Residue frames as a rotation matrix with the C-alpha (Angstrom) as fourth column:
UNK 1
0.032 0.649 0.760 5.28
-0.758 -0.480 0.442 4.27
0.651 -0.590 0.477 -27.90
UNK 2
0.871 0.258 -0.417 5.45
0.030 0.821 0.571 0.84
0.490 -0.510 0.707 -26.38
UNK 3
-0.086 -0.927 -0.366 9.16
0.750 0.182 -0.636 1.40
0.656 -0.329 0.679 -25.48
UNK 4
-0.604 -0.116 0.788 8.31
-0.339 -0.858 -0.387 4.70
0.721 -0.501 0.479 -23.70
UNK 5
0.522 0.807 0.278 5.53
-0.642 0.157 0.751 2.95
0.562 -0.570 0.600 -21.81
UNK 6
0.694 -0.256 -0.673 7.82
0.390 0.919 0.053 0.10
0.605 -0.299 0.738 -20.86
UNK 7
-0.333 -0.928 -0.166 10.56
0.724 -0.140 -0.675 2.43
0.603 -0.345 0.719 -19.56
UNK 8
-0.190 0.264 0.946 8.26
-0.358 -0.915 0.184 4.87
0.914 -0.304 0.268 -17.78
UNK 9
-0.980 -0.166 -0.109 7.79
0.064 0.257 -0.964 4.77
0.188 -0.952 -0.242 -14.02
UNK 10
-0.240 0.969 0.058 4.16
0.333 0.026 0.942 3.93
0.912 0.246 -0.329 -13.21
UNK 11
0.239 0.333 0.912 4.39
-0.664 -0.630 0.404 5.27
0.709 -0.702 0.071 -9.63
UNK 12
0.204 -0.234 -0.951 6.35
0.448 0.886 -0.122 2.50
0.870 -0.401 0.285 -7.79
UNK 13
0.693 0.032 0.720 6.52
-0.611 -0.505 0.610 3.00
0.383 -0.863 -0.330 -4.03
UNK 14
-0.282 -0.870 -0.404 9.76
-0.442 0.491 -0.750 1.57
0.852 -0.033 -0.523 -2.65
UNK 15
0.684 0.499 -0.532 9.10
0.179 0.592 0.786 -1.14
0.707 -0.633 0.316 -0.01
UNK 16
0.350 -0.482 0.803 10.44
-0.900 -0.411 0.146 -0.94
0.259 -0.774 -0.578 3.46
UNK 17
-0.369 -0.603 -0.707 12.73
-0.320 0.797 -0.513 -3.65
0.873 0.037 -0.487 4.79
UNK 18
-0.984 -0.026 -0.178 11.24
0.160 0.327 -0.932 -3.54
0.082 -0.945 -0.317 8.23
UNK 19
-0.145 0.985 -0.090 7.62
0.817 0.170 0.552 -3.92
0.559 0.006 -0.829 9.40
UNK 20
0.008 0.225 0.974 5.92
-0.233 -0.947 0.220 -0.84
0.973 -0.228 0.045 10.81
UNK 21
-0.870 -0.493 0.001 6.62
-0.084 0.147 -0.986 -0.57
0.486 -0.858 -0.169 14.55
UNK 22
-0.398 0.814 0.424 2.98
-0.912 -0.301 -0.278 0.02
-0.098 -0.497 0.862 15.40
UNK 23
0.450 0.582 -0.678 1.94
-0.697 0.703 0.141 -3.18
0.558 0.409 0.722 13.61
UNK 24
-0.307 -0.698 -0.647 4.75
-0.065 0.693 -0.718 -5.10
0.950 -0.178 -0.258 15.43
UNK 25
-0.918 -0.092 0.385 3.60
-0.372 -0.133 -0.919 -3.90
0.135 -0.987 0.088 18.78
UNK 26
0.038 0.989 0.145 -0.01
-0.990 0.057 -0.129 -4.94
-0.135 -0.139 0.981 18.14
UNK 27
0.396 0.067 -0.916 0.90
-0.485 0.862 -0.147 -8.33
0.780 0.502 0.374 16.71
UNK 28
-0.512 -0.694 -0.506 3.12
0.140 0.514 -0.846 -9.01
0.848 -0.504 -0.166 19.81
UNK 29
0.280 0.807 -0.520 0.19
0.705 0.195 0.682 -8.11
0.651 -0.558 -0.514 22.05
UNK 30
-0.736 -0.629 -0.251 2.03
0.651 -0.555 -0.518 -5.09
0.187 -0.544 0.818 23.59
UNK 31
-0.733 0.600 -0.320 -0.97
-0.374 -0.749 -0.547 -2.92
-0.568 -0.281 0.774 22.90
UNK 32
-0.184 0.764 0.618 -4.36
0.517 0.610 -0.600 -3.49
-0.836 0.209 -0.508 21.43
UNK 33
-0.401 0.095 0.911 -5.79
0.890 -0.194 0.412 -2.57
0.216 0.976 -0.007 18.05
UNK 34
0.655 0.721 0.226 -8.05
0.662 -0.692 0.289 0.03
0.365 -0.040 -0.930 19.60
UNK 35
0.561 -0.489 -0.668 -5.11
0.372 -0.572 0.731 1.65
-0.740 -0.659 -0.139 21.52
UNK 36
-0.529 -0.797 0.292 -3.16
0.516 -0.029 0.856 1.73
-0.673 0.604 0.427 18.29
UNK 37
-0.119 0.566 -0.816 -6.07
-0.530 -0.731 -0.430 3.21
-0.840 0.381 0.387 16.28
UNK 38
-0.822 -0.266 -0.504 -6.14
-0.570 0.375 0.731 0.31
-0.005 0.888 -0.460 13.97
UNK 39
0.236 0.847 0.476 -8.68
-0.635 0.505 -0.585 -2.14
-0.736 -0.164 0.657 12.69
UNK 40
-0.833 -0.439 0.336 -8.66
-0.086 0.703 0.706 -5.29
-0.546 0.560 -0.623 10.60
UNK 41
-0.160 0.844 -0.512 -10.99
-0.978 -0.205 -0.032 -5.58
-0.132 0.496 0.858 7.53
UNK 42
0.670 0.564 0.482 -12.60
-0.505 0.823 -0.260 -8.84
-0.543 -0.069 0.837 6.35
UNK 43
0.859 -0.418 -0.296 -9.64
-0.013 0.559 -0.829 -9.67
0.512 0.716 0.475 4.15
UNK 44
0.702 -0.517 -0.490 -7.26
0.701 0.379 0.604 -9.54
-0.127 -0.768 0.628 7.18
UNK 45
-0.067 -0.732 0.678 -5.62
0.643 -0.551 -0.532 -6.16
0.763 0.401 0.507 6.21
UNK 46
-0.290 -0.067 -0.955 -4.65
0.822 -0.528 -0.212 -3.59
-0.490 -0.846 0.208 8.86
UNK 47
0.116 0.459 0.881 -6.52
0.709 -0.660 0.250 -0.33
0.696 0.595 -0.402 8.34
UNK 48
-0.441 -0.137 -0.887 -5.89
0.774 -0.558 -0.299 3.11
-0.455 -0.818 0.352 9.91
UNK 49
0.599 0.725 0.341 -7.72
0.797 -0.580 -0.168 6.35
0.076 0.372 -0.925 9.56
UNK 50
-0.439 -0.814 -0.382 -5.82
0.820 -0.536 0.201 9.51
-0.368 -0.225 0.902 8.72
UNK 51
0.636 0.591 -0.497 -6.47
0.287 -0.778 -0.559 13.10
-0.717 0.213 -0.664 7.84
UNK 52
0.137 -0.574 0.807 -5.23
0.986 0.000 -0.167 14.28
0.096 0.819 0.566 4.42
UNK 53
-0.786 -0.606 -0.123 -3.84
0.615 -0.787 -0.054 17.77
-0.064 -0.118 0.991 3.84
UNK 54
-0.626 0.629 0.461 -7.43
-0.133 -0.668 0.732 19.07
0.769 0.397 0.502 3.03
UNK 55
-0.637 0.354 0.685 -8.90
-0.767 -0.210 -0.606 17.90
-0.071 -0.912 0.405 6.32
UNK 56
0.330 0.817 -0.473 -10.66
-0.875 0.453 0.173 14.86
0.356 0.357 0.864 4.90
UNK 57
0.133 -0.273 0.953 -10.62
-0.615 0.731 0.295 11.47
-0.777 -0.626 -0.071 6.58
UNK 58
0.325 -0.054 -0.944 -9.13
-0.812 0.495 -0.308 8.67
0.485 0.867 0.117 4.52
UNK 59
0.770 -0.111 0.628 -8.51
-0.308 0.798 0.518 5.03
-0.558 -0.593 0.580 5.31
UNK 60
0.082 -0.838 -0.540 -5.00
-0.967 0.065 -0.247 3.53
0.242 0.542 -0.804 4.58
UNK 61
0.975 0.207 -0.077 -4.32
-0.193 0.968 0.163 -0.06
0.108 -0.144 0.984 4.17
UNK 62
0.196 -0.959 0.205 -1.07
-0.768 -0.020 0.640 -1.70
-0.610 -0.283 -0.740 5.29
UNK 63
0.677 -0.067 -0.733 0.71
-0.533 0.641 -0.552 -3.83
0.507 0.764 0.399 2.59
UNK 64
0.795 -0.362 0.486 2.26
-0.222 0.573 0.789 -6.79
-0.565 -0.735 0.375 4.37
UNK 65
0.659 -0.532 0.531 4.54
0.744 0.563 -0.360 -7.50
-0.107 0.633 0.767 1.30
UNK 66
0.215 -0.559 0.800 5.91
0.521 -0.628 -0.579 -4.01
0.826 0.541 0.156 0.97
UNK 67
-0.151 -0.181 -0.972 5.67
0.988 -0.003 -0.153 -3.02
0.025 -0.984 0.179 4.59
UNK 68
-0.993 -0.087 0.077 4.12
0.086 -0.996 -0.013 0.43
0.078 -0.006 0.997 3.86
UNK 69
-0.335 0.907 -0.255 0.87
0.362 -0.126 -0.924 2.19
-0.870 -0.402 -0.286 4.41
UNK 70
-0.742 0.028 0.670 -1.05
0.665 -0.100 0.740 2.59
0.088 0.995 0.056 1.18
UNK 71
-0.700 0.608 -0.375 -3.20
-0.438 -0.780 -0.446 5.55
-0.564 -0.147 0.813 0.43
UNK 72
0.153 0.941 0.303 -6.72
-0.264 0.335 -0.905 4.78
-0.952 0.058 0.299 -1.08
UNK 73
0.809 0.227 -0.542 -5.69
-0.558 0.008 -0.830 4.81
-0.184 0.974 0.133 -4.79
UNK 74
-0.224 -0.951 -0.212 -2.51
-0.970 0.239 -0.048 2.72
0.096 0.195 -0.976 -4.28
UNK 75
0.851 0.493 0.182 -2.62
-0.495 0.868 -0.038 -1.01
-0.177 -0.058 0.983 -5.00
UNK 76
-0.134 -0.892 0.431 -0.06
-0.545 0.430 0.720 -3.83
-0.827 -0.139 -0.544 -4.76
UNK 77
0.485 0.197 -0.852 0.73
-0.862 0.273 -0.428 -5.42
0.148 0.942 0.303 -8.12
UNK 78
0.676 -0.174 0.716 1.27
-0.254 0.857 0.448 -9.12
-0.691 -0.485 0.536 -7.75
UNK 79
0.886 -0.346 0.308 3.07
0.419 0.317 -0.851 -9.27
0.197 0.883 0.426 -11.12
UNK 80
0.290 -0.779 0.556 5.74
-0.166 -0.613 -0.772 -6.54
0.942 0.132 -0.307 -10.31
UNK 81
0.126 -0.296 -0.947 5.80
0.889 0.457 -0.024 -7.16
0.440 -0.839 0.321 -6.63
UNK 82
-0.933 -0.359 0.006 5.47
0.327 -0.857 -0.398 -3.40
0.148 -0.370 0.917 -5.80
UNK 83
0.089 0.907 -0.411 2.78
0.775 -0.322 -0.544 -1.04
-0.626 -0.270 -0.732 -4.60
UNK 84
-0.678 -0.208 0.705 1.77
0.700 -0.473 0.534 1.35
0.222 0.856 0.467 -7.41
UNK 85
-0.640 0.443 -0.628 0.27
0.016 -0.809 -0.587 4.84
-0.768 -0.386 0.511 -6.99
UNK 86
0.055 0.763 -0.644 -2.96
-0.800 -0.352 -0.486 5.20
-0.598 0.541 0.591 -9.03
UNK 87
-0.847 -0.393 0.359 -2.76
-0.166 0.836 0.522 1.67
-0.505 0.382 -0.773 -10.20
UNK 88
0.015 0.862 -0.506 -5.04
-0.981 -0.086 -0.176 0.55
-0.195 0.499 0.844 -13.03
UNK 89
0.947 0.210 0.244 -3.69
-0.172 0.971 -0.167 -2.73
-0.272 0.116 0.955 -14.30
UNK 90
-0.127 -0.987 0.102 -0.57
-0.335 0.140 0.932 -4.63
-0.934 0.084 -0.348 -15.26
UNK 91
0.740 0.318 -0.593 -0.07
-0.638 0.053 -0.768 -4.86
-0.213 0.947 0.242 -18.97
UNK 92
0.415 -0.600 0.684 1.68
0.190 0.792 0.580 -7.95
-0.890 -0.111 0.443 -20.17
UNK 93
0.787 -0.101 0.608 2.21
0.607 -0.041 -0.793 -6.52
0.105 0.994 0.029 -23.61
UNK 94
0.605 -0.547 0.579 4.40
-0.299 -0.830 -0.471 -3.69
0.738 0.111 -0.665 -22.30
UNK 95
0.089 -0.479 -0.873 5.55
0.684 0.667 -0.296 -5.59
0.724 -0.571 0.387 -19.25
UNK 96
-0.930 -0.346 0.128 4.64
0.172 -0.714 -0.679 -2.65
0.326 -0.609 0.723 -16.93
UNK 97
-0.315 0.838 -0.446 1.94
0.823 0.007 -0.569 -1.36
-0.473 -0.546 -0.691 -14.70
UNK 98
-0.500 0.250 0.829 -0.48
0.545 -0.654 0.526 1.14
0.673 0.714 0.191 -16.16
UNK 99
-0.735 0.128 -0.666 -1.62
0.572 -0.411 -0.710 4.05
-0.364 -0.903 0.229 -14.08
């Protein structure tokens, strides 16, 4: 069972090599945060509001390490170095993230 857990994919989202163009434009002062539809939370993370497929508003955070927009249930694992969908915790015993 531990071997299967270790070899299973916990929902890794592949990082982008380049920073999001909208973030780059705001950071270079080309446009303002308001014009871009972005805000910064108290932890210094970029946040944007999007509409999901059911018409509900959801807030997505930008991961500066992976250069991706994360959905609400996605979290960056500092141990693995990836963003994980439906992240629960990183288990040291199996050496993998648990979703």
